[in-house]
N, CA, C and O atoms as a CHARMM CRD file, in Angstrom:
* protein
*
  356
    1    1 MET  N     89.84200 112.13200 112.36700 PROA 1      0.00000
    2    1 MET  CA    91.35800 111.71600 112.57400 PROA 1      0.00000
    3    1 MET  C     91.45600 110.05800 112.79700 PROA 1      0.00000
    4    1 MET  O     92.06500 109.32100 112.02100 PROA 1      0.00000
    5    2 VAL  N     90.72600 109.58800 114.03100 PROA 2      0.00000
    6    2 VAL  CA    90.81800 108.19400 114.59700 PROA 2      0.00000
    7    2 VAL  C     89.99700 107.25400 113.23000 PROA 2      0.00000
    8    2 VAL  O     90.39900 106.11600 112.98900 PROA 2      0.00000
    9    3 ILE  N     88.98300 107.79600 112.51100 PROA 3      0.00000
   10    3 ILE  CA    88.68200 107.26300 111.50300 PROA 3      0.00000
   11    3 ILE  C     89.75700 106.89100 110.43700 PROA 3      0.00000
   12    3 ILE  O     89.91400 105.76200 109.97100 PROA 3      0.00000
   13    4 ASN  N     90.47700 108.00900 110.11900 PROA 4      0.00000
   14    4 ASN  CA    91.28900 108.20300 108.79900 PROA 4      0.00000
   15    4 ASN  C     92.45500 107.10900 109.45500 PROA 4      0.00000
   16    4 ASN  O     92.73500 106.18900 108.68600 PROA 4      0.00000
   17    5 LEU  N     93.06500 107.10200 110.59500 PROA 5      0.00000
   18    5 LEU  CA    93.94000 106.25100 111.12300 PROA 5      0.00000
   19    5 LEU  C     93.61400 104.89400 110.76900 PROA 5      0.00000
   20    5 LEU  O     94.32100 104.12200 110.12200 PROA 5      0.00000
   21    6 ALA  N     92.22400 104.63300 111.36200 PROA 6      0.00000
   22    6 ALA  CA    91.83400 102.89200 111.14400 PROA 6      0.00000
   23    6 ALA  C     91.60000 102.53500 109.90400 PROA 6      0.00000
   24    6 ALA  O     91.50100 101.32200 109.71600 PROA 6      0.00000
   25    7 ILE  N     91.43300 103.53100 108.62200 PROA 7      0.00000
   26    7 ILE  CA    91.30800 103.04000 107.36600 PROA 7      0.00000
   27    7 ILE  C     92.92500 102.96400 106.93400 PROA 7      0.00000
   28    7 ILE  O     93.23100 102.27800 105.95900 PROA 7      0.00000
   29    8 LEU  N     93.71400 103.52100 107.51200 PROA 8      0.00000
   30    8 LEU  CA    94.96800 103.43400 107.09600 PROA 8      0.00000
   31    8 LEU  C     95.56600 101.94900 107.39300 PROA 8      0.00000
   32    8 LEU  O     96.19300 101.18600 106.65800 PROA 8      0.00000
   33    9 PHE  N     95.23500 101.85300 108.44200 PROA 9      0.00000
   34    9 PHE  CA    95.60100 100.43100 109.30000 PROA 9      0.00000
   35    9 PHE  C     94.76600  99.29600 108.48800 PROA 9      0.00000
   36    9 PHE  O     95.28100  98.20600 108.24000 PROA 9      0.00000
   37   10 VAL  N     93.77000  99.54500 108.19000 PROA 10     0.00000
   38   10 VAL  CA    93.08500  98.42700 107.87600 PROA 10     0.00000
   39   10 VAL  C     93.76000  98.21300 106.48600 PROA 10     0.00000
   40   10 VAL  O     94.08200  97.07200 106.15400 PROA 10     0.00000
   41   11 GLY  N     93.98400  99.28000 105.66100 PROA 11     0.00000
   42   11 GLY  CA    94.51500  99.09900 104.36800 PROA 11     0.00000
   43   11 GLY  C     96.19300  98.32500 104.32200 PROA 11     0.00000
   44   11 GLY  O     96.69100  97.66800 103.40800 PROA 11     0.00000
   45   12 THR  N     96.76300  98.68700 105.62000 PROA 12     0.00000
   46   12 THR  CA    97.94300  97.92700 105.92900 PROA 12     0.00000
   47   12 THR  C     97.81900  96.52100 105.99600 PROA 12     0.00000
   48   12 THR  O     98.52100  95.70300 105.40100 PROA 12     0.00000
   49   13 VAL  N     96.71300  96.26100 106.89500 PROA 13     0.00000
   50   13 VAL  CA    96.68800  94.89300 107.25300 PROA 13     0.00000
   51   13 VAL  C     96.20100  93.92500 105.92700 PROA 13     0.00000
   52   13 VAL  O     96.56600  92.79300 105.61000 PROA 13     0.00000
   53   14 THR  N     95.28400  94.79800 105.32800 PROA 14     0.00000
   54   14 THR  CA    94.73900  93.56600 104.11300 PROA 14     0.00000
   55   14 THR  C     95.79200  93.75700 102.98900 PROA 14     0.00000
   56   14 THR  O     95.66100  93.03700 101.99900 PROA 14     0.00000
   57   15 ASN  N     96.69900  94.53500 103.01800 PROA 15     0.00000
   58   15 ASN  CA    97.74600  94.64300 101.62900 PROA 15     0.00000
   59   15 ASN  C     98.84600  95.10800 102.55000 PROA 15     0.00000
   60   15 ASN  O     98.94800  96.28500 102.89700 PROA 15     0.00000
   61   16 PRO  N     99.72800  94.07700 102.96500 PROA 16     0.00000
   62   16 PRO  CA   101.04800  94.27400 103.39600 PROA 16     0.00000
   63   16 PRO  C    102.04800  94.48800 102.87000 PROA 16     0.00000
   64   16 PRO  O    102.93100  95.21800 103.32100 PROA 16     0.00000
   65   17 PHE  N    102.08600  93.69400 101.49200 PROA 17     0.00000
   66   17 PHE  CA   103.36200  93.74300 100.38500 PROA 17     0.00000
   67   17 PHE  C    102.66100  94.28500  99.35800 PROA 17     0.00000
   68   17 PHE  O    103.22200  94.02400  98.29400 PROA 17     0.00000
   69   18 LYS  N    101.70100  94.91000  99.22400 PROA 18     0.00000
   70   18 LYS  CA   101.32300  95.91600  98.15600 PROA 18     0.00000
   71   18 LYS  C    100.51700  94.99600  96.92800 PROA 18     0.00000
   72   18 LYS  O    100.28100  95.49900  95.83000 PROA 18     0.00000
   73   19 ASN  N    100.17800  93.75000  97.23400 PROA 19     0.00000
   74   19 ASN  CA    99.87200  92.93400  95.93800 PROA 19     0.00000
   75   19 ASN  C     98.67000  92.08400  96.57800 PROA 19     0.00000
   76   19 ASN  O     98.54100  90.88200  96.34600 PROA 19     0.00000
   77   20 GLY  N     97.61800  92.96500  97.57700 PROA 20     0.00000
   78   20 GLY  CA    96.44500  92.64700  97.53200 PROA 20     0.00000
   79   20 GLY  C     95.33500  92.91500  96.86200 PROA 20     0.00000
   80   20 GLY  O     95.55300  93.18200  95.68000 PROA 20     0.00000
   81   21 TYR  N     93.88600  92.94900  97.28200 PROA 21     0.00000
   82   21 TYR  CA    92.74500  93.12900  96.58400 PROA 21     0.00000
   83   21 TYR  C     92.67900  94.44300  96.25000 PROA 21     0.00000
   84   21 TYR  O     92.77500  95.31200  97.11700 PROA 21     0.00000
   85   22 PHE  N     92.51200  94.72300  94.97600 PROA 22     0.00000
   86   22 PHE  CA    92.45700  96.15200  94.30800 PROA 22     0.00000
   87   22 PHE  C     91.10900  96.37200  93.75100 PROA 22     0.00000
   88   22 PHE  O     90.80200  95.35900  93.12200 PROA 22     0.00000
   89   23 GLN  N     90.19600  97.23300  93.71000 PROA 23     0.00000
   90   23 GLN  CA    89.06300  97.70300  92.87900 PROA 23     0.00000
   91   23 GLN  C     89.55700  98.51700  91.44700 PROA 23     0.00000
   92   23 GLN  O     90.60500  99.13700  91.62700 PROA 23     0.00000
   93   24 GLY  N     89.16100  98.59500  90.47000 PROA 24     0.00000
   94   24 GLY  CA    89.46900  99.24100  89.41200 PROA 24     0.00000
   95   24 GLY  C     90.26800  99.02800  88.45800 PROA 24     0.00000
   96   24 GLY  O     90.48500  97.86900  88.10700 PROA 24     0.00000
   97   25 PRO  N     90.98000 100.27700  87.72700 PROA 25     0.00000
   98   25 PRO  CA    92.26100  99.83700  86.92900 PROA 25     0.00000
   99   25 PRO  C     93.34700  99.73700  87.59500 PROA 25     0.00000
  100   25 PRO  O     93.44900 100.42200  88.61200 PROA 25     0.00000
  101   26 VAL  N     94.35800  98.92600  87.22800 PROA 26     0.00000
  102   26 VAL  CA    95.62500  98.86700  87.67300 PROA 26     0.00000
  103   26 VAL  C     96.47000 100.07600  87.79900 PROA 26     0.00000
  104   26 VAL  O     97.33800 100.12700  88.67100 PROA 26     0.00000
  105   27 ASP  N     96.27000 101.00500  87.01400 PROA 27     0.00000
  106   27 ASP  CA    97.28200 102.30600  87.01500 PROA 27     0.00000
  107   27 ASP  C     96.28200 103.18100  88.54000 PROA 27     0.00000
  108   27 ASP  O     96.86900 104.03200  89.20900 PROA 27     0.00000
  109   28 ALA  N     95.11200 102.87100  88.79600 PROA 28     0.00000
  110   28 ALA  CA    94.40800 103.72600  89.96800 PROA 28     0.00000
  111   28 ALA  C     93.89600 103.11600  90.86800 PROA 28     0.00000
  112   28 ALA  O     92.77000 103.33100  91.31800 PROA 28     0.00000
  113   29 PRO  N     94.89700 102.03800  91.34000 PROA 29     0.00000
  114   29 PRO  CA    94.01700 101.16600  92.34800 PROA 29     0.00000
  115   29 PRO  C     93.29300 101.57100  93.82800 PROA 29     0.00000
  116   29 PRO  O     93.61000 102.37900  94.70100 PROA 29     0.00000
  117   30 LEU  N     92.15300 100.60700  93.68400 PROA 30     0.00000
  118   30 LEU  CA    91.29200 101.18200  95.21000 PROA 30     0.00000
  119   30 LEU  C     91.49000 100.02800  96.08100 PROA 30     0.00000
  120   30 LEU  O     91.23500  98.88400  95.70700 PROA 30     0.00000
  121   31 GLU  N     91.94200 100.31600  97.24000 PROA 31     0.00000
  122   31 GLU  CA    92.14500  99.13300  98.11800 PROA 31     0.00000
  123   31 GLU  C     90.74600  98.77800  98.85300 PROA 31     0.00000
  124   31 GLU  O     89.81000  99.54500  99.08100 PROA 31     0.00000
  125   32 ALA  N     90.83700  97.71900  99.09000 PROA 32     0.00000
  126   32 ALA  CA    89.59800  96.83900  99.90200 PROA 32     0.00000
  127   32 ALA  C     89.24100  98.08400 100.96200 PROA 32     0.00000
  128   32 ALA  O     88.06500  98.44600 100.99800 PROA 32     0.00000
  129   33 SER  N     90.12200  98.68900 101.74400 PROA 33     0.00000
  130   33 SER  CA    89.30000  99.38900 102.79900 PROA 33     0.00000
  131   33 SER  C     89.01900 100.55300 102.52300 PROA 33     0.00000
  132   33 SER  O     88.47400 101.24900 103.38100 PROA 33     0.00000
  133   34 SER  N     89.36200 101.14600 101.06000 PROA 34     0.00000
  134   34 SER  CA    88.83200 102.65700 100.81800 PROA 34     0.00000
  135   34 SER  C     87.64600 102.31800  99.93700 PROA 34     0.00000
  136   34 SER  O     87.02000 103.36900  99.79700 PROA 34     0.00000
  137   35 ALA  N     87.09000 101.40500  99.32600 PROA 35     0.00000
  138   35 ALA  CA    86.16800 101.18400  98.34700 PROA 35     0.00000
  139   35 ALA  C     84.90600 101.68300  99.02200 PROA 35     0.00000
  140   35 ALA  O     84.13000 102.42500  98.41900 PROA 35     0.00000
  141   36 CYS  N     84.76100 101.41400  99.86400 PROA 36     0.00000
  142   36 CYS  CA    83.30100 101.77400 100.49500 PROA 36     0.00000
  143   36 CYS  C     83.48400 103.18600 101.64000 PROA 36     0.00000
  144   36 CYS  O     82.99200 103.19600 102.76800 PROA 36     0.00000
  145   37 PRO  N     84.17200 104.13900 101.13300 PROA 37     0.00000
  146   37 PRO  CA    84.41500 105.45200 102.40600 PROA 37     0.00000
  147   37 PRO  C     83.01500 105.54600 102.98000 PROA 37     0.00000
  148   37 PRO  O     81.99100 105.14600 102.42600 PROA 37     0.00000
  149   38 GLY  N     83.12500 106.21600 104.34000 PROA 38     0.00000
  150   38 GLY  CA    81.57400 106.42700 104.56500 PROA 38     0.00000
  151   38 GLY  C     80.60600 105.34100 105.06100 PROA 38     0.00000
  152   38 GLY  O     79.59100 105.95600 105.38900 PROA 38     0.00000
  153   39 ILE  N     80.46600 104.34300 105.22500 PROA 39     0.00000
  154   39 ILE  CA    79.80200 103.49000 104.99300 PROA 39     0.00000
  155   39 ILE  C     79.88400 102.47300 106.23700 PROA 39     0.00000
  156   39 ILE  O     80.64600 101.51100 106.13700 PROA 39     0.00000
  157   40 TYR  N     79.18600 102.63900 107.30900 PROA 40     0.00000
  158   40 TYR  CA    79.19600 101.82100 108.70900 PROA 40     0.00000
  159   40 TYR  C     78.00900 100.79100 109.28400 PROA 40     0.00000
  160   40 TYR  O     77.96200 100.21700 110.37100 PROA 40     0.00000
  161   41 GLY  N     77.16500 100.76600 108.28000 PROA 41     0.00000
  162   41 GLY  CA    75.90800  99.86600 108.62100 PROA 41     0.00000
  163   41 GLY  C     75.34500  99.48100 107.17100 PROA 41     0.00000
  164   41 GLY  O     75.60900 100.06700 106.12200 PROA 41     0.00000
  165   42 LYS  N     74.58900  98.47000 107.32600 PROA 42     0.00000
  166   42 LYS  CA    73.76100  98.00600 106.48000 PROA 42     0.00000
  167   42 LYS  C     72.58000  99.07500 105.88200 PROA 42     0.00000
  168   42 LYS  O     71.79900  99.61000 106.66900 PROA 42     0.00000
  169   43 GLY  N     72.53700  99.25400 104.89100 PROA 43     0.00000
  170   43 GLY  CA    71.78300 100.40300 104.11600 PROA 43     0.00000
  171   43 GLY  C     72.29100 101.47900 104.12100 PROA 43     0.00000
  172   43 GLY  O     71.49600 102.40800 103.97300 PROA 43     0.00000
  173   44 ALA  N     73.48900 101.77800 104.25300 PROA 44     0.00000
  174   44 ALA  CA    73.99500 103.00700 104.59300 PROA 44     0.00000
  175   44 ALA  C     74.80700 103.45500 103.38400 PROA 44     0.00000
  176   44 ALA  O     75.32900 102.77700 102.50000 PROA 44     0.00000
  177   45 TYR  N     74.77500 104.90500 103.59400 PROA 45     0.00000
  178   45 TYR  CA    75.73500 105.48300 102.23100 PROA 45     0.00000
  179   45 TYR  C     76.54400 106.47600 103.01100 PROA 45     0.00000
  180   45 TYR  O     76.27500 106.63900 104.20100 PROA 45     0.00000
  181   46 PRO  N     77.62100 107.22900 102.37800 PROA 46     0.00000
  182   46 PRO  CA    78.18800 108.24600 102.79600 PROA 46     0.00000
  183   46 PRO  C     77.32200 109.44800 103.55500 PROA 46     0.00000
  184   46 PRO  O     76.50400 110.09500 102.90200 PROA 46     0.00000
  185   47 GLY  N     77.56700 109.74300 105.12400 PROA 47     0.00000
  186   47 GLY  CA    76.57600 110.64100 105.31200 PROA 47     0.00000
  187   47 GLY  C     75.21100 110.45700 106.13300 PROA 47     0.00000
  188   47 GLY  O     74.58700 111.29900 106.77800 PROA 47     0.00000
  189   48 TYR  N     74.94700 109.15000 105.92300 PROA 48     0.00000
  190   48 TYR  CA    73.76000 108.40900 106.17100 PROA 48     0.00000
  191   48 TYR  C     73.95900 107.09300 106.86900 PROA 48     0.00000
  192   48 TYR  O     73.89200 106.07900 106.17500 PROA 48     0.00000
  193   49 ALA  N     74.24500 106.95900 108.43100 PROA 49     0.00000
  194   49 ALA  CA    74.91000 105.71200 108.89400 PROA 49     0.00000
  195   49 ALA  C     73.75900 104.59300 108.84900 PROA 49     0.00000
  196   49 ALA  O     74.17700 103.43500 108.82300 PROA 49     0.00000
  197   50 GLU  N     72.44700 104.76800 108.83600 PROA 50     0.00000
  198   50 GLU  CA    71.56000 103.56000 108.81400 PROA 50     0.00000
  199   50 GLU  C     71.62400 102.87800 110.16100 PROA 50     0.00000
  200   50 GLU  O     71.68600 103.51500 111.21200 PROA 50     0.00000
  201   51 ASN  N     71.60500 101.24900 110.07500 PROA 51     0.00000
  202   51 ASN  CA    71.29300 100.32700 110.92100 PROA 51     0.00000
  203   51 ASN  C     73.02600 100.66300 112.07600 PROA 51     0.00000
  204   51 ASN  O     74.16000 100.40900 111.67000 PROA 51     0.00000
  205   52 LEU  N     72.76400 101.12600 113.16400 PROA 52     0.00000
  206   52 LEU  CA    73.87200 100.98900 113.97100 PROA 52     0.00000
  207   52 LEU  C     73.33000 100.82100 115.30100 PROA 52     0.00000
  208   52 LEU  O     72.30300 101.36000 115.71400 PROA 52     0.00000
  209   53 LEU  N     74.14800  99.97300 115.99700 PROA 53     0.00000
  210   53 LEU  CA    73.81400 100.02900 117.45400 PROA 53     0.00000
  211   53 LEU  C     73.90400 100.88400 118.29300 PROA 53     0.00000
  212   53 LEU  O     74.85500 101.60400 117.99000 PROA 53     0.00000
  213   54 VAL  N     73.37300 101.25200 119.31100 PROA 54     0.00000
  214   54 VAL  CA    73.57000 102.05200 120.32100 PROA 54     0.00000
  215   54 VAL  C     73.72600 101.90300 121.60800 PROA 54     0.00000
  216   54 VAL  O     73.03200 101.23400 122.37400 PROA 54     0.00000
  217   55 ASP  N     74.81600 102.65100 121.87600 PROA 55     0.00000
  218   55 ASP  CA    75.19400 102.01300 123.62400 PROA 55     0.00000
  219   55 ASP  C     74.01100 102.87900 124.64700 PROA 55     0.00000
  220   55 ASP  O     74.14800 104.10100 124.70900 PROA 55     0.00000
  221   56 PRO  N     72.94200 102.26900 125.37900 PROA 56     0.00000
  222   56 PRO  CA    72.20900 103.17400 126.16800 PROA 56     0.00000
  223   56 PRO  C     72.88600 103.90900 127.08600 PROA 56     0.00000
  224   56 PRO  O     72.25900 104.90400 127.45200 PROA 56     0.00000
  225   57 THR  N     74.13000 103.73500 127.66600 PROA 57     0.00000
  226   57 THR  CA    74.81500 104.49700 128.64600 PROA 57     0.00000
  227   57 THR  C     75.58400 105.49900 128.12700 PROA 57     0.00000
  228   57 THR  O     75.82400 106.40000 128.93100 PROA 57     0.00000
  229   58 THR  N     76.10600 105.63900 126.88700 PROA 58     0.00000
  230   58 THR  CA    76.81900 106.74500 126.36200 PROA 58     0.00000
  231   58 THR  C     75.88100 107.14500 125.35000 PROA 58     0.00000
  232   58 THR  O     75.87700 108.36100 125.16000 PROA 58     0.00000
  233   59 GLY  N     74.99500 106.40000 124.56400 PROA 59     0.00000
  234   59 GLY  CA    74.40300 106.97400 123.39500 PROA 59     0.00000
  235   59 GLY  C     75.43200 106.78200 122.01300 PROA 59     0.00000
  236   59 GLY  O     75.11300 107.01300 120.84700 PROA 59     0.00000
  237   60 ALA  N     76.41600 106.41800 122.38800 PROA 60     0.00000
  238   60 ALA  CA    77.28500 106.30000 121.39000 PROA 60     0.00000
  239   60 ALA  C     76.86900 105.14000 119.95900 PROA 60     0.00000
  240   60 ALA  O     76.30000 104.09000 120.25900 PROA 60     0.00000
  241   61 SER  N     77.11000 105.34700 118.85100 PROA 61     0.00000
  242   61 SER  CA    76.82500 104.10500 118.14800 PROA 61     0.00000
  243   61 SER  C     77.82400 103.49600 117.67500 PROA 61     0.00000
  244   61 SER  O     78.80800 104.12900 117.29200 PROA 61     0.00000
  245   62 TYR  N     77.75400 102.01600 117.60500 PROA 62     0.00000
  246   62 TYR  CA    78.86900 101.13900 117.30300 PROA 62     0.00000
  247   62 TYR  C     78.07900 100.29100 116.43100 PROA 62     0.00000
  248   62 TYR  O     76.85800 100.27800 116.27200 PROA 62     0.00000
  249   63 ASN  N     79.30700  99.33300 115.70400 PROA 63     0.00000
  250   63 ASN  CA    78.98000  98.30400 115.25400 PROA 63     0.00000
  251   63 ASN  C     79.44300  96.87100 115.40700 PROA 63     0.00000
  252   63 ASN  O     78.84100  95.83900 115.11100 PROA 63     0.00000
  253   64 ALA  N     80.82700  97.06100 116.01500 PROA 64     0.00000
  254   64 ALA  CA    81.27100  95.78600 116.44800 PROA 64     0.00000
  255   64 ALA  C     81.46100  95.54900 118.21100 PROA 64     0.00000
  256   64 ALA  O     81.26700  96.47600 118.99800 PROA 64     0.00000
  257   65 HSD  N     81.81000  94.35600 118.59000 PROA 65     0.00000
  258   65 HSD  CA    81.80700  94.04800 119.96000 PROA 65     0.00000
  259   65 HSD  C     83.55400  93.63600 120.08600 PROA 65     0.00000
  260   65 HSD  O     83.98400  92.61200 119.55700 PROA 65     0.00000
  261   66 GLY  N     84.32800  94.46300 120.75400 PROA 66     0.00000
  262   66 GLY  CA    85.52700  93.64600 121.35100 PROA 66     0.00000
  263   66 GLY  C     85.75100  93.04400 122.45200 PROA 66     0.00000
  264   66 GLY  O     84.73400  92.67900 123.04100 PROA 66     0.00000
  265   67 ASN  N     86.92200  92.76600 123.03300 PROA 67     0.00000
  266   67 ASN  CA    87.26300  92.26800 124.37500 PROA 67     0.00000
  267   67 ASN  C     87.04100  93.17100 125.28000 PROA 67     0.00000
  268   67 ASN  O     87.23100  94.37000 125.07400 PROA 67     0.00000
  269   68 ASN  N     86.53100  92.58900 126.59300 PROA 68     0.00000
  270   68 ASN  CA    85.99400  93.29300 127.63100 PROA 68     0.00000
  271   68 ASN  C     84.94700  94.10500 127.48700 PROA 68     0.00000
  272   68 ASN  O     84.77300  95.05100 128.25500 PROA 68     0.00000
  273   69 GLU  N     84.21200  93.85400 126.58500 PROA 69     0.00000
  274   69 GLU  CA    82.57700  94.47700 126.21600 PROA 69     0.00000
  275   69 GLU  C     82.93200  95.71200 125.78700 PROA 69     0.00000
  276   69 GLU  O     82.15300  96.62000 126.07600 PROA 69     0.00000
  277   70 ARG  N     83.81000  95.95300 125.23400 PROA 70     0.00000
  278   70 ARG  CA    84.22700  97.24400 123.97000 PROA 70     0.00000
  279   70 ARG  C     83.60800  97.18800 122.93500 PROA 70     0.00000
  280   70 ARG  O     83.40000  96.12400 122.35200 PROA 70     0.00000
  281   71 LYS  N     83.17000  98.42300 122.49000 PROA 71     0.00000
  282   71 LYS  CA    82.42500  98.62300 121.21900 PROA 71     0.00000
  283   71 LYS  C     83.05400  99.76200 120.52900 PROA 71     0.00000
  284   71 LYS  O     83.50100 100.82400 120.96200 PROA 71     0.00000
  285   72 TYR  N     82.94700  99.10600 118.95800 PROA 72     0.00000
  286   72 TYR  CA    83.79200  99.76600 118.46700 PROA 72     0.00000
  287   72 TYR  C     83.15700 100.39500 116.90500 PROA 72     0.00000
  288   72 TYR  O     82.38800  99.60300 116.35900 PROA 72     0.00000
  289   73 LEU  N     83.37400 101.57600 116.22900 PROA 73     0.00000
  290   73 LEU  CA    82.71700 101.70500 115.04100 PROA 73     0.00000
  291   73 LEU  C     83.59200 101.47100 113.90600 PROA 73     0.00000
  292   73 LEU  O     84.47600 102.25900 113.56900 PROA 73     0.00000
  293   74 LEU  N     83.33300 100.39300 113.33400 PROA 74     0.00000
  294   74 LEU  CA    84.66500 100.15000 112.03100 PROA 74     0.00000
  295   74 LEU  C     84.02100 100.26400 110.62300 PROA 74     0.00000
  296   74 LEU  O     82.92900  99.75700 110.36500 PROA 74     0.00000
  297   75 PRO  N     84.75700 100.95400 109.74000 PROA 75     0.00000
  298   75 PRO  CA    84.36400 101.22600 108.52100 PROA 75     0.00000
  299   75 PRO  C     84.39500  99.71200 107.66900 PROA 75     0.00000
  300   75 PRO  O     85.29200  98.86900 107.67700 PROA 75     0.00000
  301   76 THR  N     82.96900  99.69200 106.87300 PROA 76     0.00000
  302   76 THR  CA    83.10900  98.48800 106.06400 PROA 76     0.00000
  303   76 THR  C     84.27500  98.28200 105.07000 PROA 76     0.00000
  304   76 THR  O     84.85100  99.22500 104.52800 PROA 76     0.00000
  305   77 LEU  N     84.56600  97.03800 104.87900 PROA 77     0.00000
  306   77 LEU  CA    85.46800  96.58300 103.69900 PROA 77     0.00000
  307   77 LEU  C     84.80100  95.85600 102.60800 PROA 77     0.00000
  308   77 LEU  O     83.92400  95.01100 102.78500 PROA 77     0.00000
  309   78 TYR  N     85.33700  96.29000 101.29100 PROA 78     0.00000
  310   78 TYR  CA    84.79800  95.50600 100.15400 PROA 78     0.00000
  311   78 TYR  C     84.86100  93.98300 100.36100 PROA 78     0.00000
  312   78 TYR  O     85.78600  93.31500 100.82100 PROA 78     0.00000
  313   79 ASP  N     83.76400  93.62700  99.95100 PROA 79     0.00000
  314   79 ASP  CA    83.69800  92.03500  99.94500 PROA 79     0.00000
  315   79 ASP  C     84.18900  90.99700  98.53000 PROA 79     0.00000
  316   79 ASP  O     83.35000  90.11300  98.35800 PROA 79     0.00000
  317   80 PRO  N     85.01500  90.95500  97.81100 PROA 80     0.00000
  318   80 PRO  CA    84.82600  90.76400  96.32300 PROA 80     0.00000
  319   80 PRO  C     84.00100  89.29300  96.06100 PROA 80     0.00000
  320   80 PRO  O     83.67600  88.82500  94.97000 PROA 80     0.00000
  321   81 SER  N     83.79100  88.77700  97.27500 PROA 81     0.00000
  322   81 SER  CA    82.78500  87.32900  96.73100 PROA 81     0.00000
  323   81 SER  C     81.37900  87.91600  96.61000 PROA 81     0.00000
  324   81 SER  O     80.54600  87.33800  95.91200 PROA 81     0.00000
  325   82 THR  N     81.11800  88.91100  97.18900 PROA 82     0.00000
  326   82 THR  CA    79.35000  89.51600  96.82600 PROA 82     0.00000
  327   82 THR  C     79.48400  90.78700  96.10700 PROA 82     0.00000
  328   82 THR  O     78.45100  91.37200  95.77900 PROA 82     0.00000
  329   83 SER  N     80.71800  91.32400  95.79900 PROA 83     0.00000
  330   83 SER  CA    80.56100  92.67500  95.03600 PROA 83     0.00000
  331   83 SER  C     80.08800  93.79300  95.85800 PROA 83     0.00000
  332   83 SER  O     79.77000  94.85800  95.32800 PROA 83     0.00000
  333   84 SER  N     80.02800  93.62100  97.04200 PROA 84     0.00000
  334   84 SER  CA    79.37900  94.78400  97.90700 PROA 84     0.00000
  335   84 SER  C     80.41800  95.12600  98.99400 PROA 84     0.00000
  336   84 SER  O     81.55900  94.66600  99.01600 PROA 84     0.00000
  337   85 CYS  N     79.84300  96.07800  99.99200 PROA 85     0.00000
  338   85 CYS  CA    80.25600  96.74300 101.03800 PROA 85     0.00000
  339   85 CYS  C     79.88600  95.63200 101.99700 PROA 85     0.00000
  340   85 CYS  O     78.76100  95.14100 101.92000 PROA 85     0.00000
  341   86 SER  N     80.82900  95.16900 102.96900 PROA 86     0.00000
  342   86 SER  CA    80.66100  94.01800 103.93300 PROA 86     0.00000
  343   86 SER  C     80.50700  94.83300 105.56100 PROA 86     0.00000
  344   86 SER  O     81.39600  95.46200 106.13500 PROA 86     0.00000
  345   87 THR  N     79.05800  94.57400 106.05700 PROA 87     0.00000
  346   87 THR  CA    79.18000  95.34300 107.07300 PROA 87     0.00000
  347   87 THR  C     79.07100  94.13700 108.39800 PROA 87     0.00000
  348   87 THR  O     78.75700  92.97200 108.15400 PROA 87     0.00000
  349   88 LEU  N     79.35500  94.58500 109.68300 PROA 88     0.00000
  350   88 LEU  CA    79.12000  93.75000 110.81300 PROA 88     0.00000
  351   88 LEU  C     77.85900  93.65400 111.39100 PROA 88     0.00000
  352   88 LEU  O     77.55400  92.64200 112.02300 PROA 88     0.00000
  353   89 VAL  N     77.01200  94.67700 111.23700 PROA 89     0.00000
  354   89 VAL  CA    75.89600  95.01100 111.66000 PROA 89     0.00000
  355   89 VAL  C     74.75200  94.71500 110.51800 PROA 89     0.00000
  356   89 VAL  O     73.57100  94.97900 110.74400 PROA 89     0.00000
Protein backbone atom coordinates (compact mmCIF):
# COMPACT_ATOMS: atom_id res chain seq x y z
CA UNK A 1 0.00 0.00 0.00
CA UNK A 2 2.85 2.39 0.77
CA UNK A 3 4.28 1.81 -2.71
CA UNK A 4 0.90 2.61 -4.29
CA UNK A 5 0.69 5.84 -2.31
CA UNK A 6 4.25 6.73 -3.34
CA UNK A 7 3.38 6.18 -7.01
CA UNK A 8 0.30 8.41 -6.67
CA UNK A 9 2.40 11.06 -4.93
CA UNK A 10 5.06 10.96 -7.67
CA UNK A 11 2.34 11.23 -10.31
CA UNK A 12 0.93 14.30 -8.59
CA UNK A 13 4.31 15.97 -8.12
CA UNK A 14 5.43 15.36 -11.71
CA UNK A 15 2.09 16.40 -13.20
CA UNK A 16 0.19 18.81 -10.91
CA UNK A 17 -1.65 20.58 -13.74
CA UNK A 18 -2.49 17.48 -15.83
CA UNK A 19 -0.19 18.62 -18.62
CA UNK A 20 3.05 16.82 -17.65
CA UNK A 21 4.89 14.12 -19.54
CA UNK A 22 2.82 11.22 -20.82
CA UNK A 23 3.88 8.12 -22.72
CA UNK A 24 1.62 6.57 -25.33
CA UNK A 25 -1.51 7.76 -27.11
CA UNK A 26 -3.29 10.94 -26.03
CA UNK A 27 -6.56 9.12 -25.32
CA UNK A 28 -4.80 6.62 -22.97
CA UNK A 29 -1.90 8.55 -21.39
CA UNK A 30 0.66 6.84 -19.18
CA UNK A 31 2.30 9.04 -16.56
CA UNK A 32 6.05 9.12 -16.02
CA UNK A 33 5.59 7.47 -12.62
CA UNK A 34 3.52 4.57 -13.95
CA UNK A 35 5.55 3.80 -17.09
CA UNK A 36 7.97 1.54 -15.18
CA UNK A 37 5.84 -0.42 -12.70
CA UNK A 38 7.59 -2.70 -10.23
CA UNK A 39 11.13 -1.60 -11.16
CA UNK A 40 13.38 -0.43 -8.33
CA UNK A 41 16.97 -1.00 -9.55
CA UNK A 42 19.11 -1.26 -12.70
CA UNK A 43 18.56 -4.50 -14.57
CA UNK A 44 15.27 -5.06 -12.77
CA UNK A 45 11.90 -6.02 -14.14
CA UNK A 46 8.56 -6.47 -12.35
CA UNK A 47 9.01 -9.25 -9.81
CA UNK A 48 12.83 -9.18 -9.86
CA UNK A 49 14.52 -6.33 -7.98
CA UNK A 50 18.12 -6.90 -9.26
CA UNK A 51 20.72 -4.48 -7.82
CA UNK A 52 19.50 -2.87 -4.61
CA UNK A 53 21.45 -1.75 -1.59
CA UNK A 54 20.88 -3.72 1.63
CA UNK A 55 20.91 -2.25 5.11
CA UNK A 56 23.18 -4.54 7.17
CA UNK A 57 21.31 -3.79 10.40
CA UNK A 58 17.76 -4.53 9.24
CA UNK A 59 18.35 -6.52 6.05
CA UNK A 60 15.93 -4.20 4.23
CA UNK A 61 16.55 -3.21 0.62
CA UNK A 62 16.74 0.43 -0.43
CA UNK A 63 17.78 2.55 -3.40
CA UNK A 64 17.87 6.11 -2.06
CA UNK A 65 19.32 8.02 0.88
CA UNK A 66 17.35 10.72 2.68
CA UNK A 67 17.91 13.14 5.51
CA UNK A 68 19.21 11.86 8.84
CA UNK A 69 20.62 8.71 7.18
CA UNK A 70 17.15 7.43 6.30
CA UNK A 71 16.88 4.85 3.54
CA UNK A 72 14.04 4.58 1.02
CA UNK A 73 12.88 2.17 -1.66
CA UNK A 74 11.57 4.41 -4.45
CA UNK A 75 9.99 3.38 -7.75
CA UNK A 76 11.72 4.36 -10.97
CA UNK A 77 10.55 7.14 -13.26
CA UNK A 78 10.50 7.17 -17.04
CA UNK A 79 13.28 9.39 -18.41
CA UNK A 80 12.22 10.86 -21.78
CA UNK A 81 15.80 11.90 -22.63
CA UNK A 82 17.02 8.28 -22.57
CA UNK A 83 13.68 6.58 -23.34
CA UNK A 84 14.22 4.22 -20.41
CA UNK A 85 13.43 3.77 -16.74
CA UNK A 86 15.72 5.90 -14.57
CA UNK A 87 16.91 4.43 -11.28
CA UNK A 88 19.01 5.86 -8.47
CA UNK A 89 21.12 2.72 -7.93
